[in-house]
PDB file with one MODEL, atoms N, CA, C and O in Angstrom:
MODEL        1
ATOM      1  N   MET A   1      23.085 -54.202  14.844  1.00  0.00           N
ATOM      2  CA  MET A   1      22.480 -52.918  13.697  1.00  0.00           C
ATOM      3  C   MET A   1      23.049 -52.259  13.384  1.00  0.00           C
ATOM      4  O   MET A   1      23.937 -51.787  14.093  1.00  0.00           O
ATOM      5  N   SER A   2      22.900 -52.006  12.549  1.00  0.00           N
ATOM      6  CA  SER A   2      23.753 -50.326  11.919  1.00  0.00           C
ATOM      7  C   SER A   2      22.374 -49.538  10.955  1.00  0.00           C
ATOM      8  O   SER A   2      21.926 -49.965   9.892  1.00  0.00           O
ATOM      9  N   PHE A   3      21.936 -48.357  11.671  1.00  0.00           N
ATOM     10  CA  PHE A   3      21.388 -47.496  10.670  1.00  0.00           C
ATOM     11  C   PHE A   3      22.361 -46.070  10.291  1.00  0.00           C
ATOM     12  O   PHE A   3      22.252 -45.005  10.900  1.00  0.00           O
ATOM     13  N   GLY A   4      23.349 -46.331   9.114  1.00  0.00           N
ATOM     14  CA  GLY A   4      23.261 -44.802   8.890  1.00  0.00           C
ATOM     15  C   GLY A   4      23.194 -44.189   7.183  1.00  0.00           C
ATOM     16  O   GLY A   4      22.434 -44.687   6.352  1.00  0.00           O
ATOM     17  N   PRO A   5      24.178 -42.983   6.865  1.00  0.00           N
ATOM     18  CA  PRO A   5      23.898 -42.520   5.370  1.00  0.00           C
ATOM     19  C   PRO A   5      25.085 -43.723   4.523  1.00  0.00           C
ATOM     20  O   PRO A   5      26.158 -44.247   4.822  1.00  0.00           O
ATOM     21  N   ASN A   6      24.306 -43.744   3.550  1.00  0.00           N
ATOM     22  CA  ASN A   6      25.394 -44.793   2.195  1.00  0.00           C
ATOM     23  C   ASN A   6      26.745 -44.069   1.943  1.00  0.00           C
ATOM     24  O   ASN A   6      26.813 -43.036   1.276  1.00  0.00           O
ATOM     25  N   SER A   7      28.683 -45.163   2.981  1.00  0.00           N
ATOM     26  CA  SER A   7      29.293 -44.678   2.678  1.00  0.00           C
ATOM     27  C   SER A   7      29.785 -44.475   1.134  1.00  0.00           C
ATOM     28  O   SER A   7      30.797 -43.802   0.943  1.00  0.00           O
ATOM     29  N   GLY A   8      28.958 -45.150  -0.169  1.00  0.00           N
ATOM     30  CA  GLY A   8      28.824 -44.749  -1.245  1.00  0.00           C
ATOM     31  C   GLY A   8      28.591 -43.645  -1.376  1.00  0.00           C
ATOM     32  O   GLY A   8      29.616 -42.981  -1.531  1.00  0.00           O
ATOM     33  N   ASP A   9      27.215 -42.791  -1.400  1.00  0.00           N
ATOM     34  CA  ASP A   9      26.594 -41.306  -1.847  1.00  0.00           C
ATOM     35  C   ASP A   9      27.441 -40.401  -1.179  1.00  0.00           C
ATOM     36  O   ASP A   9      27.639 -39.404  -1.874  1.00  0.00           O
ATOM     37  N   LEU A  10      28.327 -40.362   0.503  1.00  0.00           N
ATOM     38  CA  LEU A  10      28.969 -39.866   1.098  1.00  0.00           C
ATOM     39  C   LEU A  10      30.195 -39.400   0.310  1.00  0.00           C
ATOM     40  O   LEU A  10      30.451 -38.199   0.394  1.00  0.00           O
ATOM     41  N   TYR A  11      31.349 -40.510  -0.782  1.00  0.00           N
ATOM     42  CA  TYR A  11      31.728 -40.713  -1.477  1.00  0.00           C
ATOM     43  C   TYR A  11      31.874 -39.069  -2.420  1.00  0.00           C
ATOM     44  O   TYR A  11      32.498 -38.010  -2.345  1.00  0.00           O
ATOM     45  N   ARG A  12      30.714 -39.828  -3.393  1.00  0.00           N
ATOM     46  CA  ARG A  12      30.154 -38.956  -4.870  1.00  0.00           C
ATOM     47  C   ARG A  12      30.012 -37.281  -4.319  1.00  0.00           C
ATOM     48  O   ARG A  12      30.403 -36.312  -4.970  1.00  0.00           O
ATOM     49  N   ARG A  13      29.392 -37.229  -3.041  1.00  0.00           N
ATOM     50  CA  ARG A  13      29.059 -36.025  -2.864  1.00  0.00           C
ATOM     51  C   ARG A  13      30.071 -35.540  -2.507  1.00  0.00           C
ATOM     52  O   ARG A  13      30.271 -34.333  -2.638  1.00  0.00           O
ATOM     53  N   ALA A  14      31.258 -36.644  -1.787  1.00  0.00           N
ATOM     54  CA  ALA A  14      32.529 -35.272  -1.107  1.00  0.00           C
ATOM     55  C   ALA A  14      32.795 -35.256  -2.756  1.00  0.00           C
ATOM     56  O   ALA A  14      32.135 -34.316  -3.198  1.00  0.00           O
ATOM     57  N   ALA A  15      33.535 -35.959  -3.877  1.00  0.00           N
ATOM     58  CA  ALA A  15      33.823 -36.002  -5.400  1.00  0.00           C
ATOM     59  C   ALA A  15      33.966 -34.467  -5.649  1.00  0.00           C
ATOM     60  O   ALA A  15      34.874 -33.689  -5.940  1.00  0.00           O
ATOM     61  N   SER A  16      32.143 -34.392  -5.300  1.00  0.00           N
ATOM     62  CA  SER A  16      31.593 -33.432  -6.652  1.00  0.00           C
ATOM     63  C   SER A  16      32.429 -31.596  -6.001  1.00  0.00           C
ATOM     64  O   SER A  16      32.949 -30.716  -6.687  1.00  0.00           O
ATOM     65  N   TYR A  17      32.141 -31.681  -3.956  1.00  0.00           N
ATOM     66  CA  TYR A  17      32.518 -30.360  -3.794  1.00  0.00           C
ATOM     67  C   TYR A  17      33.994 -30.030  -4.437  1.00  0.00           C
ATOM     68  O   TYR A  17      34.286 -29.048  -5.120  1.00  0.00           O
ATOM     69  N   VAL A  18      35.097 -31.435  -3.916  1.00  0.00           N
ATOM     70  CA  VAL A  18      36.391 -31.898  -5.020  1.00  0.00           C
ATOM     71  C   VAL A  18      36.764 -30.508  -5.694  1.00  0.00           C
ATOM     72  O   VAL A  18      37.389 -29.449  -5.753  1.00  0.00           O
ATOM     73  N   ASP A  19      35.358 -31.913  -6.385  1.00  0.00           N
ATOM     74  CA  ASP A  19      35.572 -30.448  -8.319  1.00  0.00           C
ATOM     75  C   ASP A  19      34.947 -29.535  -8.737  1.00  0.00           C
ATOM     76  O   ASP A  19      34.772 -29.405  -9.948  1.00  0.00           O
ATOM     77  N   LYS A  20      34.322 -28.445  -7.601  1.00  0.00           N
ATOM     78  CA  LYS A  20      34.194 -27.504  -7.623  1.00  0.00           C
ATOM     79  C   LYS A  20      35.274 -26.050  -6.894  1.00  0.00           C
ATOM     80  O   LYS A  20      35.318 -24.823  -6.985  1.00  0.00           O
ATOM     81  N   ILE A  21      36.332 -27.644  -5.870  1.00  0.00           N
ATOM     82  CA  ILE A  21      37.189 -26.554  -5.464  1.00  0.00           C
ATOM     83  C   ILE A  21      37.850 -26.085  -6.271  1.00  0.00           C
ATOM     84  O   ILE A  21      38.078 -24.928  -6.623  1.00  0.00           O
ATOM     85  N   LEU A  22      38.413 -27.754  -6.806  1.00  0.00           N
ATOM     86  CA  LEU A  22      39.370 -27.064  -7.899  1.00  0.00           C
ATOM     87  C   LEU A  22      38.446 -26.764  -9.371  1.00  0.00           C
ATOM     88  O   LEU A  22      38.457 -27.575 -10.296  1.00  0.00           O
ATOM     89  N   LYS A  23      37.774 -25.662  -9.408  1.00  0.00           N
ATOM     90  CA  LYS A  23      37.153 -24.817 -10.586  1.00  0.00           C
ATOM     91  C   LYS A  23      36.791 -24.097  -9.546  1.00  0.00           C
ATOM     92  O   LYS A  23      35.645 -24.223  -9.116  1.00  0.00           O
ATOM     93  N   GLY A  24      38.025 -22.879  -8.725  1.00  0.00           N
ATOM     94  CA  GLY A  24      37.712 -21.627  -8.282  1.00  0.00           C
ATOM     95  C   GLY A  24      36.699 -21.754  -7.463  1.00  0.00           C
ATOM     96  O   GLY A  24      36.015 -20.761  -7.712  1.00  0.00           O
ATOM     97  N   ALA A  25      36.093 -22.445  -6.517  1.00  0.00           N
ATOM     98  CA  ALA A  25      34.277 -22.274  -5.245  1.00  0.00           C
ATOM     99  C   ALA A  25      35.824 -21.768  -4.533  1.00  0.00           C
ATOM    100  O   ALA A  25      37.014 -21.955  -4.787  1.00  0.00           O
ATOM    101  N   LYS A  26      35.000 -21.006  -3.474  1.00  0.00           N
ATOM    102  CA  LYS A  26      35.736 -20.782  -2.234  1.00  0.00           C
ATOM    103  C   LYS A  26      35.116 -21.658  -1.341  1.00  0.00           C
ATOM    104  O   LYS A  26      33.946 -21.434  -1.031  1.00  0.00           O
ATOM    105  N   PRO A  27      35.808 -22.783  -0.795  1.00  0.00           N
ATOM    106  CA  PRO A  27      34.751 -23.659   0.115  1.00  0.00           C
ATOM    107  C   PRO A  27      34.259 -23.747   1.128  1.00  0.00           C
ATOM    108  O   PRO A  27      34.027 -24.807   1.709  1.00  0.00           O
ATOM    109  N   ALA A  28      33.789 -21.643   1.877  1.00  0.00           N
ATOM    110  CA  ALA A  28      33.559 -21.604   2.664  1.00  0.00           C
ATOM    111  C   ALA A  28      31.709 -20.306   2.344  1.00  0.00           C
ATOM    112  O   ALA A  28      31.038 -19.469   2.948  1.00  0.00           O
ATOM    113  N   ASP A  29      31.776 -21.202   0.687  1.00  0.00           N
ATOM    114  CA  ASP A  29      31.157 -20.237  -0.205  1.00  0.00           C
ATOM    115  C   ASP A  29      30.212 -22.068  -0.457  1.00  0.00           C
ATOM    116  O   ASP A  29      29.149 -21.878  -1.049  1.00  0.00           O
ATOM    117  N   LEU A  30      30.327 -22.820  -0.292  1.00  0.00           N
ATOM    118  CA  LEU A  30      29.874 -24.089  -0.508  1.00  0.00           C
ATOM    119  C   LEU A  30      28.726 -24.850   0.585  1.00  0.00           C
ATOM    120  O   LEU A  30      29.190 -25.668   1.379  1.00  0.00           O
ATOM    121  N   PRO A  31      27.429 -24.602   0.603  1.00  0.00           N
ATOM    122  CA  PRO A  31      26.256 -25.123   1.553  1.00  0.00           C
ATOM    123  C   PRO A  31      26.707 -26.710   2.272  1.00  0.00           C
ATOM    124  O   PRO A  31      27.195 -27.693   1.716  1.00  0.00           O
ATOM    125  N   VAL A  32      26.524 -26.606   2.966  1.00  0.00           N
ATOM    126  CA  VAL A  32      26.639 -28.140   4.378  1.00  0.00           C
ATOM    127  C   VAL A  32      25.144 -28.787   3.874  1.00  0.00           C
ATOM    128  O   VAL A  32      24.004 -28.324   3.930  1.00  0.00           O
ATOM    129  N   GLN A  33      25.954 -30.715   3.098  1.00  0.00           N
ATOM    130  CA  GLN A  33      24.664 -31.168   3.125  1.00  0.00           C
ATOM    131  C   GLN A  33      24.215 -31.999   3.734  1.00  0.00           C
ATOM    132  O   GLN A  33      25.251 -32.523   4.143  1.00  0.00           O
ATOM    133  N   GLN A  34      23.458 -32.546   4.127  1.00  0.00           N
ATOM    134  CA  GLN A  34      23.034 -33.635   4.690  1.00  0.00           C
ATOM    135  C   GLN A  34      23.344 -35.021   4.079  1.00  0.00           C
ATOM    136  O   GLN A  34      23.777 -34.825   2.944  1.00  0.00           O
ATOM    137  N   PRO A  35      23.323 -35.668   4.219  1.00  0.00           N
ATOM    138  CA  PRO A  35      22.749 -37.362   3.596  1.00  0.00           C
ATOM    139  C   PRO A  35      21.500 -37.575   3.439  1.00  0.00           C
ATOM    140  O   PRO A  35      20.713 -37.632   4.383  1.00  0.00           O
ATOM    141  N   THR A  36      21.180 -37.718   2.223  1.00  0.00           N
ATOM    142  CA  THR A  36      20.251 -38.323   1.336  1.00  0.00           C
ATOM    143  C   THR A  36      19.984 -39.896   1.555  1.00  0.00           C
ATOM    144  O   THR A  36      18.789 -40.173   1.654  1.00  0.00           O
ATOM    145  N   ARG A  37      20.722 -40.782   1.631  1.00  0.00           N
ATOM    146  CA  ARG A  37      20.470 -42.346   1.936  1.00  0.00           C
ATOM    147  C   ARG A  37      21.089 -42.495   2.635  1.00  0.00           C
ATOM    148  O   ARG A  37      22.201 -42.005   2.833  1.00  0.00           O
ATOM    149  N   PHE A  38      20.215 -43.584   3.462  1.00  0.00           N
ATOM    150  CA  PHE A  38      20.439 -44.424   4.792  1.00  0.00           C
ATOM    151  C   PHE A  38      20.699 -45.864   4.041  1.00  0.00           C
ATOM    152  O   PHE A  38      20.449 -45.981   2.841  1.00  0.00           O
ATOM    153  N   GLU A  39      21.321 -47.168   4.980  1.00  0.00           N
ATOM    154  CA  GLU A  39      21.126 -48.397   4.930  1.00  0.00           C
ATOM    155  C   GLU A  39      20.788 -48.834   5.322  1.00  0.00           C
ATOM    156  O   GLU A  39      21.254 -49.778   4.685  1.00  0.00           O
ATOM    157  N   LEU A  40      19.850 -49.576   6.440  1.00  0.00           N
ATOM    158  CA  LEU A  40      20.439 -50.714   7.832  1.00  0.00           C
ATOM    159  C   LEU A  40      20.444 -51.571   7.544  1.00  0.00           C
ATOM    160  O   LEU A  40      19.762 -51.958   6.595  1.00  0.00           O
ATOM    161  N   VAL A  41      21.566 -52.629   8.525  1.00  0.00           N
ATOM    162  CA  VAL A  41      22.910 -53.066   8.392  1.00  0.00           C
ATOM    163  C   VAL A  41      22.348 -53.912   9.610  1.00  0.00           C
ATOM    164  O   VAL A  41      22.282 -53.519  10.775  1.00  0.00           O
ATOM    165  N   ILE A  42      21.794 -55.658   8.918  1.00  0.00           N
ATOM    166  CA  ILE A  42      21.504 -56.279  10.418  1.00  0.00           C
ATOM    167  C   ILE A  42      22.963 -56.942   9.978  1.00  0.00           C
ATOM    168  O   ILE A  42      23.541 -57.037   8.895  1.00  0.00           O
ATOM    169  N   ASN A  43      23.480 -57.614  12.171  1.00  0.00           N
ATOM    170  CA  ASN A  43      24.082 -58.979  11.733  1.00  0.00           C
ATOM    171  C   ASN A  43      24.266 -59.641  12.008  1.00  0.00           C
ATOM    172  O   ASN A  43      25.373 -59.984  12.422  1.00  0.00           O
ATOM    173  N   LEU A  44      22.713 -60.629  11.928  1.00  0.00           N
ATOM    174  CA  LEU A  44      22.667 -62.014  12.321  1.00  0.00           C
ATOM    175  C   LEU A  44      23.146 -62.497  13.329  1.00  0.00           C
ATOM    176  O   LEU A  44      22.191 -62.762  14.060  1.00  0.00           O
ATOM    177  N   LYS A  45      24.022 -62.757  13.784  1.00  0.00           N
ATOM    178  CA  LYS A  45      25.549 -64.116  14.648  1.00  0.00           C
ATOM    179  C   LYS A  45      25.937 -62.672  15.258  1.00  0.00           C
ATOM    180  O   LYS A  45      26.870 -62.710  16.061  1.00  0.00           O
ATOM    181  N   THR A  46      25.468 -61.628  15.048  1.00  0.00           N
ATOM    182  CA  THR A  46      25.916 -61.656  16.523  1.00  0.00           C
ATOM    183  C   THR A  46      24.550 -61.215  17.200  1.00  0.00           C
ATOM    184  O   THR A  46      24.503 -61.340  18.423  1.00  0.00           O
ATOM    185  N   ALA A  47      23.502 -60.745  16.589  1.00  0.00           N
ATOM    186  CA  ALA A  47      22.113 -61.108  17.150  1.00  0.00           C
ATOM    187  C   ALA A  47      21.928 -62.887  18.090  1.00  0.00           C
ATOM    188  O   ALA A  47      21.311 -63.221  19.101  1.00  0.00           O
ATOM    189  N   ARG A  48      22.789 -63.622  17.133  1.00  0.00           N
ATOM    190  CA  ARG A  48      22.539 -64.748  18.234  1.00  0.00           C
ATOM    191  C   ARG A  48      23.593 -64.943  18.695  1.00  0.00           C
ATOM    192  O   ARG A  48      23.548 -65.990  19.342  1.00  0.00           O
ATOM    193  N   ALA A  49      24.881 -64.342  18.727  1.00  0.00           N
ATOM    194  CA  ALA A  49      25.239 -64.501  19.696  1.00  0.00           C
ATOM    195  C   ALA A  49      25.192 -64.067  21.401  1.00  0.00           C
ATOM    196  O   ALA A  49      25.692 -64.662  22.356  1.00  0.00           O
ATOM    197  N   LEU A  50      24.344 -62.725  21.359  1.00  0.00           N
ATOM    198  CA  LEU A  50      24.195 -62.210  22.539  1.00  0.00           C
ATOM    199  C   LEU A  50      23.024 -62.385  22.885  1.00  0.00           C
ATOM    200  O   LEU A  50      22.559 -61.548  23.659  1.00  0.00           O
ATOM    201  N   GLY A  51      21.749 -64.040  22.236  1.00  0.00           N
ATOM    202  CA  GLY A  51      20.641 -64.600  22.115  1.00  0.00           C
ATOM    203  C   GLY A  51      19.479 -63.319  22.065  1.00  0.00           C
ATOM    204  O   GLY A  51      18.918 -62.965  23.101  1.00  0.00           O
ATOM    205  N   LEU A  52      19.166 -62.621  20.632  1.00  0.00           N
ATOM    206  CA  LEU A  52      18.175 -61.587  20.270  1.00  0.00           C
ATOM    207  C   LEU A  52      17.414 -62.218  19.298  1.00  0.00           C
ATOM    208  O   LEU A  52      18.094 -63.091  18.758  1.00  0.00           O
ATOM    209  N   GLU A  53      16.272 -62.145  18.837  1.00  0.00           N
ATOM    210  CA  GLU A  53      15.594 -62.693  17.868  1.00  0.00           C
ATOM    211  C   GLU A  53      15.677 -61.408  17.857  1.00  0.00           C
ATOM    212  O   GLU A  53      15.722 -60.511  18.698  1.00  0.00           O
ATOM    213  N   VAL A  54      15.700 -61.572  15.857  1.00  0.00           N
ATOM    214  CA  VAL A  54      15.378 -59.921  15.225  1.00  0.00           C
ATOM    215  C   VAL A  54      14.086 -60.920  13.887  1.00  0.00           C
ATOM    216  O   VAL A  54      14.153 -61.916  13.166  1.00  0.00           O
ATOM    217  N   PRO A  55      13.028 -59.816  14.239  1.00  0.00           N
ATOM    218  CA  PRO A  55      11.915 -60.076  13.462  1.00  0.00           C
ATOM    219  C   PRO A  55      11.645 -60.054  12.128  1.00  0.00           C
ATOM    220  O   PRO A  55      12.037 -59.076  11.491  1.00  0.00           O
ATOM    221  N   PRO A  56      11.262 -60.622  11.766  1.00  0.00           N
ATOM    222  CA  PRO A  56      11.492 -61.120  10.119  1.00  0.00           C
ATOM    223  C   PRO A  56      10.577 -60.007   9.540  1.00  0.00           C
ATOM    224  O   PRO A  56      11.048 -59.712   8.441  1.00  0.00           O
ATOM    225  N   THR A  57      10.035 -59.641   9.667  1.00  0.00           N
ATOM    226  CA  THR A  57       9.839 -57.999   9.080  1.00  0.00           C
ATOM    227  C   THR A  57      11.188 -57.030   8.744  1.00  0.00           C
ATOM    228  O   THR A  57      11.852 -56.754   7.745  1.00  0.00           O
ATOM    229  N   LEU A  58      11.191 -56.756   9.869  1.00  0.00           N
ATOM    230  CA  LEU A  58      12.844 -55.462   9.777  1.00  0.00           C
ATOM    231  C   LEU A  58      13.994 -56.654   8.674  1.00  0.00           C
ATOM    232  O   LEU A  58      14.660 -56.116   7.789  1.00  0.00           O
ATOM    233  N   LEU A  59      14.062 -57.790   8.821  1.00  0.00           N
ATOM    234  CA  LEU A  59      15.095 -58.725   8.331  1.00  0.00           C
ATOM    235  C   LEU A  59      15.234 -58.638   6.744  1.00  0.00           C
ATOM    236  O   LEU A  59      16.084 -59.121   5.995  1.00  0.00           O
ATOM    237  N   VAL A  60      13.348 -57.327   6.316  1.00  0.00           N
ATOM    238  CA  VAL A  60      12.984 -57.676   5.015  1.00  0.00           C
ATOM    239  C   VAL A  60      13.480 -56.236   4.836  1.00  0.00           C
ATOM    240  O   VAL A  60      13.505 -55.838   3.672  1.00  0.00           O
ATOM    241  N   ARG A  61      13.781 -55.597   5.560  1.00  0.00           N
ATOM    242  CA  ARG A  61      13.620 -54.082   5.216  1.00  0.00           C
ATOM    243  C   ARG A  61      15.332 -53.859   5.134  1.00  0.00           C
ATOM    244  O   ARG A  61      15.596 -52.819   4.531  1.00  0.00           O
ATOM    245  N   ALA A  62      16.325 -54.472   5.522  1.00  0.00           N
ATOM    246  CA  ALA A  62      17.486 -54.048   5.606  1.00  0.00           C
ATOM    247  C   ALA A  62      17.999 -54.505   4.312  1.00  0.00           C
ATOM    248  O   ALA A  62      17.736 -55.351   3.457  1.00  0.00           O
ATOM    249  N   ASP A  63      18.994 -53.413   4.583  1.00  0.00           N
ATOM    250  CA  ASP A  63      19.876 -52.334   3.470  1.00  0.00           C
ATOM    251  C   ASP A  63      20.532 -54.364   3.109  1.00  0.00           C
ATOM    252  O   ASP A  63      20.278 -54.892   2.026  1.00  0.00           O
ATOM    253  N   GLU A  64      21.156 -54.970   4.000  1.00  0.00           N
ATOM    254  CA  GLU A  64      22.567 -55.947   4.301  1.00  0.00           C
ATOM    255  C   GLU A  64      21.923 -56.754   5.264  1.00  0.00           C
ATOM    256  O   GLU A  64      21.873 -56.405   6.443  1.00  0.00           O
ATOM    257  N   VAL A  65      21.575 -57.489   4.978  1.00  0.00           N
ATOM    258  CA  VAL A  65      21.899 -59.143   6.341  1.00  0.00           C
ATOM    259  C   VAL A  65      23.380 -59.087   6.412  1.00  0.00           C
ATOM    260  O   VAL A  65      24.091 -58.838   5.438  1.00  0.00           O
ATOM    261  N   ILE A  66      23.713 -59.277   7.339  1.00  0.00           N
ATOM    262  CA  ILE A  66      24.945 -60.543   7.446  1.00  0.00           C
ATOM    263  C   ILE A  66      25.137 -62.477   8.501  1.00  0.00           C
ATOM    264  O   ILE A  66      25.014 -62.793   9.685  1.00  0.00           O
ATOM    265  N   GLU A  67      25.399 -63.080   7.505  1.00  0.00           N
ATOM    266  CA  GLU A  67      24.676 -64.569   8.727  1.00  0.00           C
ATOM    267  C   GLU A  67      26.473 -64.565   9.174  1.00  0.00           C
ATOM    268  O   GLU A  67      26.900 -65.349  10.022  1.00  0.00           O
TER     269      GLU A  67
ENDMDL
END
């Protein structure tokens, strides 16, 4: 199971930073941004191998379930 920032969202934010820098902004003047989108990924194959049972309510809330 993994809960963390959405990678695609982080890449889009990085691209906006690069754009601002290429347009002349100083990197030190750019604000630090926290991730805003997070995703929950559950690997059922590994859970079964470890003998763990994942509650159905958690599976429903997951953004991605790896079988």
